[in-house]
N, C-alpha and C positions, 0 to 999 in steps of 0.2 A: 308927607309919605311916611307911614305905619311900620314901626321897626323887628325888621323880620329877624329879630338875633337866633341863630343858628339853636339848638337844643340841643347837645350832643351824648343826652342822657336815655334819647327815646331810641337809638339806635338799640341797645344793650335792652330796654322792657320790651320792643319788638322783635326781633330777636328768640327771646327768652319763650314768649307768647306764640310763635309756631308762626310768623308773617311769613309769605314768600318772598324773599328779600334775593334780588339782583345787583352782584358784584363784577369785578376783576383784578385781576396781577397788573399792581405799577411794575414793572420791569425796567427800565426809563427814567436816568437821574436825572430830575427835574419837576418842576410842577406843575408843565401845561398841561401833560396829560391827565394828572389828577382835574386839574379846573374842569379840564371838557367833560368827565364822563359828571362831575359832578353838576357841570350844564344843561346835563342830557337828563339826570335824574335818578342814576342811577344811584343804593343803599347806602354801597361801601364800596372800596379797593383795598386793598390788601399789599403795600407799599414793600416790596421780595425783596429781605436785606440776607434771607439765604441762597440766593439763586442767582442777585442780580449784581450789578455794581454802587448797592449803596453806604457811602460809607455815612457816618453820625452823622456830616454836614447835610447829606446829600436829601438824607433823614429828614433834615429838619427844615427842607424845601419845602420837599413835599407836603413834611405836615402843613405849616403856611398853607400854601396851595389848597390844603382841604379845606381849612377856615375859611378861605376866599371863597372855596367850589360848595362849601355848607355840604361837604359829605364825613360820613362818618370813617374812619380812615384806621385801621388795624398796622400791625408790620409785623408780618411772618421775619421773626427776631434767627441772626444767623447762630446767637446764642441763647441758650436758658440759666446763662450767669446772670446773676443779683442784678451788678453794676448795668447788663447791656439792657436786661430789662425795665429797670431805673430812668435809663438815658431815651427810650424812647417813651415812657409812659410819661417824662417829665418835661418833653417836649412837645405833648399834647397829642398823642397818638388816644384812637376811641378806648383800642386794647390790643393783645396781641396774639397771635399763632404761634402756637409752640410748638414745632415738629420733635417728632419721636417722641411723646411722651409714652412710653410702652409698661409704666404699673405708676400705681398709686401714692408712691411715696416721690418717683420723681414730681407728679401732676401739684400731690402738696407741696413742694420745695417752690416749683414755680406763685402755686395761690399766695403765697407767704411771701413769697417778695415783689407780690405784687397790689397787698391788699395793708391798707391802715388795721384797720379794725381786724381783729385776729390773725392779725401779719405783722411783718418785719419790713415793710416798706419805710427807704428812708424818707426824710420828711426833706421835703425844703419847696416854699410858697415862691421863690423867686423866680423858677422858668417860664415859660408860655401854659404850664399848667396848671401855677400856682396866678394867670393873669401880672405876672410878674411883680407879685407885690398886691397884689390889690383884692386876694382874698385872706381872710385869719387864719391862722391853723387850724380851728374847725371849723372854718368855710371848705376850707381847699379839701381837708383830711373828709366830708361832706361828701363833697362831690366828684371827689379822686377817686374814688368808691363806687359813686355811684355809673358812672363813666364807665370805669374801665373795666373789658370786656373782655375773658379768659378763655381764648378755643387749642384743645388738645389735640394733635393730631396724633391721630393713632394710624399709622403705615406702616410696625412693623407683627409679622403675625402674631410672636410673643404676646402681643398689643391684645388683641381681640378678647382672650383672654378674662383680662383685664378693663376693657373697657365699663362695662356697666358701673365698674365699681370705682371709676378717673370719673363716670359720669356724675356720681350720686354725690360727690366728694361739695362738699358746698365752697363754693368760688371758684367754680368750673360753673362756663353757664353754657358751652356748645363744645360737641364731638366733629372733628373733619374726619374726613375718609383718605388717610392718604394714597389713593389706587394703581400711582407710579410704583410707589418704591413699595406697595404689598405685590405687584406682579412682577418687578427684576427679586425681590425676595423670595417668590416662589418659583421662580425661573420659568417666570409666562413669559411671552413676548408683547401680551396688550395688555389694559387695563380692563377690557372689555371680558376675558379669560373665564369662562365658568366658575373657577376655582377663587379669584379677585372677587367677582358679582356675588359668590358664597359671603364672601368676606366682608364684603360691602354692606350684605341685608346682615351678617353678626352685629354690626359695626349701632346701623340702624336700628334694627331691637335693640338693642343697648341701650342707644339711648332713649328709644322709648321705656326701657322699663326702670329708669334715673329719671327720666322726666326733664332730658336735657334734648334741645333741637339737634339736627343733625345740618351740618354743610359738608360741603363736596364740590369741588373743582369738573366742571363737562366745559364741550370743548363745541358743543352744537346742543341744537334743541329737544332734538333726537336724543341725547344723552340726557340733560337734562330731563326729561320727561322722564325716561328710565330707571333716574335714581330719584323722580319726585314720586314715582310709586311704592319704592319698597322707606319711604318714610324721608328724605328729606325736604328740608327748607330754605336752605341757603345754598346759593349758588354764588361758586366764582365762575363768573365766562370767560372763557382765554383770560388773554390778557389784554394790555397796552398793545404791545409789541404783534402777537393772533391777529388782534382785530386788524391792526395796521395791514398788517399781510395780506389777510382773507378782500377787504374794500382797497389796495392795490391788485391783489391779483385778476378779483371782479373789474377793476379799472382796463387793466392792462385785454382784457376779454372782450371789453366793450367798445371798445376803440378798435382791436383788430380787427372786428368784425361789422368796422366803416365799412359802405361801398361806393 
């Protein structure tokens, strides 16, 4: 049998060249949903530490499942503190999705914390990311910088004017449009409101100008097509809980309709 060892460096490369990528949020602590998404052939998952009950142990378990399912796994961190970014990267995350990056200064701080070369990421090759000491210092530094994918979440109105500069920063790999937070901040009741759509268009234009891809959360195929039409290439489609709810609702409807 051919050894099909998963190459985690491919996600960053595919994202960077603008491939159409499909992923989903993981909201339920544990590994099973991550494995299922990998088995289905999704390109990535985003473990949601910010809005779901993930602690360090639960994140660690989900990242083990990502290795088993051979799927790229980002972590949307609850905090951009250097110690928290280091924790998820040492545990083997493919990268981080960082909320509320509203300035170049914050983006630069994140990059500094996540990169070895020209950065200040704390070194240890003893965790999973270093194959528990299996990688030498040089190997671990080279592989860590090749894998680590940094996505800046643009979700504050004041961040929009800085989005292009954030995207141009060396080490930022993609911009993420946080339409929910933008809608709330703008006093809108829907992420589909015209003002939010305009903001999304501005972020996509900023990403294009900076030469960086744009990632976005979508709830359905029509929403994905709308975001694709303005330039997004990476799509976080619903979540494990959202997909389960949709499937359960459909099953209930189908069973109820039986005669």
